C-alpha positions as CSV (number, residue, x, y, z in Angstrom):
1,X,81.6,88.7,116.1
2,X,84.0,91.8,114.5
3,X,83.3,94.8,115.2
4,X,84.4,98.1,114.2
5,X,84.7,100.8,116.4
6,X,84.4,104.1,114.2
7,X,87.1,107.4,115.4
8,X,86.9,110.7,114.6
9,X,90.0,112.2,116.0
10,X,91.5,115.4,115.7
11,X,95.2,114.8,115.9
12,X,94.5,112.3,113.5
13,X,93.0,114.2,110.8
14,X,95.3,117.0,111.5
15,X,98.4,115.0,110.6
16,X,96.9,113.4,107.6
17,X,95.8,116.5,106.0
18,X,99.2,118.1,106.4
19,X,101.0,115.3,105.1
20,X,98.6,114.6,102.1
21,X,98.2,116.4,98.8
22,X,94.6,117.7,97.8
23,X,93.6,120.6,95.9
24,X,90.8,121.3,98.4
25,X,90.9,124.7,99.6
26,X,90.4,124.3,103.2
27,X,93.3,122.0,103.2
28,X,96.0,124.5,101.6
29,X,94.3,127.0,104.0
30,X,94.2,125.3,106.9
31,X,98.4,124.3,106.2
32,X,99.1,127.6,105.9
33,X,97.8,128.5,109.4
34,X,99.8,125.7,111.0
35,X,102.9,126.7,109.1
36,X,102.7,130.0,110.5
37,X,102.0,129.3,113.9
38,X,104.4,126.4,114.8
39,X,106.8,125.6,111.9
40,X,108.5,122.4,113.7
41,X,104.9,121.4,114.5
42,X,104.0,121.7,110.5
43,X,107.4,119.9,109.7
44,X,106.8,117.0,112.3
45,X,102.7,116.3,111.6
46,X,103.7,116.4,107.8
47,X,105.6,113.2,108.3
48,X,103.8,109.7,108.3
49,X,103.2,109.6,112.4
50,X,100.0,107.5,112.3
51,X,101.1,105.3,115.0
52,X,101.5,108.1,117.2
53,X,98.2,109.1,117.2
54,X,96.6,105.9,118.1
55,X,95.2,106.5,121.7
56,X,96.2,109.8,122.3
57,X,100.3,109.5,121.9
58,X,100.9,112.3,120.1
59,X,101.1,115.2,122.4
60,X,102.8,112.6,124.5
61,X,105.5,111.6,122.2
62,X,106.2,115.2,120.4
63,X,106.5,117.3,123.4
64,X,110.2,117.3,123.2
65,X,110.5,117.7,119.5
66,X,107.6,120.8,119.4
67,X,107.5,123.6,121.7
68,X,104.1,125.0,122.9
69,X,102.6,121.8,121.4
70,X,99.2,121.4,123.2
71,X,98.6,125.3,123.0
72,X,99.2,125.3,119.2
73,X,97.1,122.4,119.1
74,X,94.3,124.1,120.8
75,X,94.6,127.2,118.8
76,X,94.6,124.9,115.2
77,X,91.4,123.4,116.4
78,X,89.4,126.3,116.9
79,X,90.1,127.8,113.5
80,X,87.3,127.8,110.6
81,X,89.3,125.8,108.5
82,X,89.9,122.5,110.9
83,X,86.2,122.7,112.0
84,X,84.8,122.7,108.4
85,X,87.6,119.8,108.0
86,X,86.8,118.2,110.9
87,X,82.4,118.4,110.4
88,X,82.8,116.8,107.3
89,X,84.9,114.1,108.4
90,X,82.5,113.2,111.1
91,X,79.6,113.2,108.8
92,X,81.5,111.0,106.2
93,X,82.3,108.6,109.3
94,X,78.7,108.8,110.3
95,X,78.2,107.7,106.3
96,X,80.8,104.3,106.6
97,X,79.3,103.3,109.5
98,X,75.8,103.4,108.9
99,X,76.9,101.3,105.4
100,X,79.2,98.9,107.3
101,X,75.9,98.1,109.8
102,X,73.7,97.9,107.2
103,X,76.0,95.3,105.2
104,X,77.2,93.6,107.8
105,X,75.6,90.3,107.6
106,X,75.3,89.9,104.6
107,X,79.0,90.6,103.8
108,X,79.5,88.5,106.8
109,X,77.5,85.6,105.1
110,X,79.1,86.1,101.6
111,X,82.9,86.5,102.7
112,X,82.5,83.0,105.2
113,X,81.1,81.8,102.1
114,X,84.2,82.5,99.9
115,X,87.0,82.2,102.6
116,X,85.5,79.1,103.7
117,X,86.0,80.0,107.3
118,X,83.3,80.8,109.5
119,X,83.7,84.5,110.3
120,X,81.3,84.6,112.8
121,X,82.9,82.5,115.4
122,X,86.2,85.3,115.1
123,X,86.2,87.9,118.1
124,X,87.5,90.9,117.0
125,X,87.1,94.4,117.5
126,X,89.0,97.0,115.5
127,X,89.4,100.6,115.7
128,X,88.7,102.5,112.3
129,X,90.3,105.9,112.6
130,X,88.2,108.0,109.6
131,X,89.7,111.1,108.3
132,X,88.2,113.2,105.7
133,X,86.7,111.8,102.5
134,X,88.6,113.8,99.8
135,X,91.9,112.3,101.1
136,X,92.9,108.6,100.4
137,X,93.7,106.2,103.0
138,X,93.4,102.8,103.2
139,X,95.9,100.6,105.5
140,X,95.7,97.9,108.7
141,X,97.9,98.5,111.7
142,X,97.6,95.0,112.9
143,X,100.1,95.9,116.0
144,X,97.8,98.4,117.0
145,X,94.3,96.7,116.2
146,X,93.5,99.9,113.7
147,X,92.2,100.3,110.9
148,X,93.3,104.1,109.1
149,X,90.6,105.0,106.7
150,X,89.4,107.7,104.1
151,X,88.3,107.6,100.5
152,X,85.3,108.7,98.5
153,X,83.1,105.5,97.4
154,X,83.7,105.3,93.9
155,X,81.2,102.7,93.6
156,X,78.7,101.1,95.3
157,X,79.5,99.6,99.1
158,X,82.7,100.9,98.9
159,X,83.5,101.1,102.0
160,X,82.0,98.0,102.7
161,X,84.0,95.9,100.6
162,X,87.4,97.8,101.3
163,X,86.7,97.4,105.7
164,X,86.6,93.9,104.9
165,X,89.8,93.6,103.1
166,X,91.5,95.4,106.4
167,X,90.0,93.4,108.5
168,X,90.8,90.1,106.6
169,X,94.9,91.9,106.8
170,X,94.0,91.6,110.9
171,X,92.9,87.9,110.5
172,X,95.7,86.4,108.4
173,X,98.2,88.6,109.8
174,X,101.6,86.3,110.8
175,X,99.6,83.0,109.1
176,X,101.8,83.7,105.6
177,X,104.8,82.8,104.6
178,X,104.3,84.5,101.5
179,X,102.6,88.3,102.1
180,X,102.6,89.5,98.7
181,X,100.3,86.1,97.6
182,X,97.8,86.4,100.8
183,X,97.5,90.2,99.5
184,X,96.4,88.9,96.2
185,X,93.9,86.4,98.0
186,X,92.7,89.4,100.3
187,X,91.7,91.0,96.8
188,X,90.4,88.5,95.2
189,X,88.1,87.5,98.3
190,X,86.7,91.0,98.8
191,X,87.7,93.6,96.5
192,X,86.8,90.9,93.6
193,X,84.2,88.3,94.6
194,X,82.4,90.1,97.7
195,X,81.8,93.0,95.7
196,X,80.7,91.1,93.0
197,X,77.9,89.2,95.2
198,X,77.2,92.4,97.2
199,X,76.8,94.4,94.0
200,X,75.3,91.7,91.5
201,X,78.5,92.7,89.2
202,X,80.0,90.4,86.9
203,X,83.5,91.4,86.1
204,X,86.4,90.8,88.4
205,X,89.4,93.5,88.6
206,X,86.3,96.5,87.2
207,X,83.4,98.1,88.5
208,X,81.9,100.5,86.2
209,X,84.6,101.0,84.1
210,X,86.6,101.7,87.1
211,X,89.7,99.5,87.9
212,X,89.9,97.6,91.3
213,X,92.7,96.2,93.0
214,X,96.4,97.6,93.3
215,X,98.6,97.7,90.1
216,X,101.3,95.9,91.6
217,X,99.5,92.7,92.0
218,X,97.0,92.5,88.8
219,X,99.3,90.3,87.4
220,X,99.6,87.9,90.4
221,X,95.7,88.1,91.0
222,X,95.4,87.1,87.0
223,X,97.7,84.5,87.1
224,X,96.0,82.2,90.1
225,X,92.4,83.6,89.1
226,X,91.7,80.1,87.2
227,X,92.4,78.3,90.6
228,X,90.8,80.9,92.5
229,X,87.6,80.0,90.6
230,X,87.9,76.2,90.5
231,X,89.0,76.7,94.7
232,X,85.0,78.7,94.7
233,X,83.6,75.6,94.0
234,X,85.7,72.9,96.4
235,X,83.8,72.7,99.6
236,X,86.9,71.0,100.8
237,X,89.7,73.8,101.0
238,X,90.0,76.9,102.9
239,X,91.8,80.1,101.9
240,X,94.8,79.5,103.8
241,X,94.6,75.7,102.1
242,X,94.5,77.8,98.9
243,X,97.0,79.8,99.9
244,X,99.3,77.2,100.7
245,X,98.7,75.3,97.6
246,X,99.5,78.1,95.3
247,X,102.4,79.4,97.3
248,X,103.8,75.7,96.8
249,X,102.7,75.7,93.3
250,X,104.5,79.2,92.1
251,X,107.0,79.1,94.8
252,X,109.6,79.5,92.0
253,X,108.2,82.6,90.2
254,X,108.7,85.9,91.3
255,X,105.4,87.1,91.3
256,X,105.5,85.9,94.8
257,X,108.2,87.9,95.6
258,X,106.9,91.7,97.9
259,X,107.7,94.6,96.2
260,X,109.6,97.5,97.8
261,X,107.1,99.4,99.5
262,X,108.0,102.9,97.7
263,X,107.0,101.2,94.4
264,X,103.9,99.9,95.6
265,X,103.0,103.4,96.7
266,X,104.0,104.8,93.7
267,X,101.9,102.1,91.7
268,X,98.8,102.5,93.7
269,X,98.4,106.7,94.0
């Protein structure tokens, strides 16, 4: 059974707010208070330190770099701004956890059918660190067995679809020599086919007029879409076999090559 353990962690939320850009007033006000309390703390936490947060490593890892770390964090967590942000994050976490639990059996069945893999036989527990819903985050840290998540629901069952997207990154990690291609297949599986089945939708790459999927994968997704639709009707080929076949078919094409993280970040945001 695939189990998601939802975590609302103060350290995770604080560093996510500090490193993000948003016009939400409590975020700006909190940033000012952190900067006034300890500039070193502000500038260190505004970097991408997510892996240090998991399992309480933030305070252990930054003691040498930031003076009065524990006392400053204690003061920050007592501010009205942080209390509001944390309260809203907890509420949001409860909402997406409820959605996941409600949709679990149906979505598990659909995705098992889509991938031709019996996902019910996979025993895996993954922690989901949930941040504030006004911030955007969706990333798998396979090495930490963690998903970092926050995103407003742009359409029905949004969180369910993208939790499965991240879970599939965990399941497929290290099993492809073309990670860019596997990512595209995960998008076809979850962002598109699973979404269509859950929501009784009709279109790939769009839900209620809203584009679906990463911009930098659109070309590759559309390139393999005809083969993908045939694959769905072929009971003798699973997702990994399909990936291998597509890798062989398109091995000489630039579309299979991964792009720089900076380019991917720029096109996604």
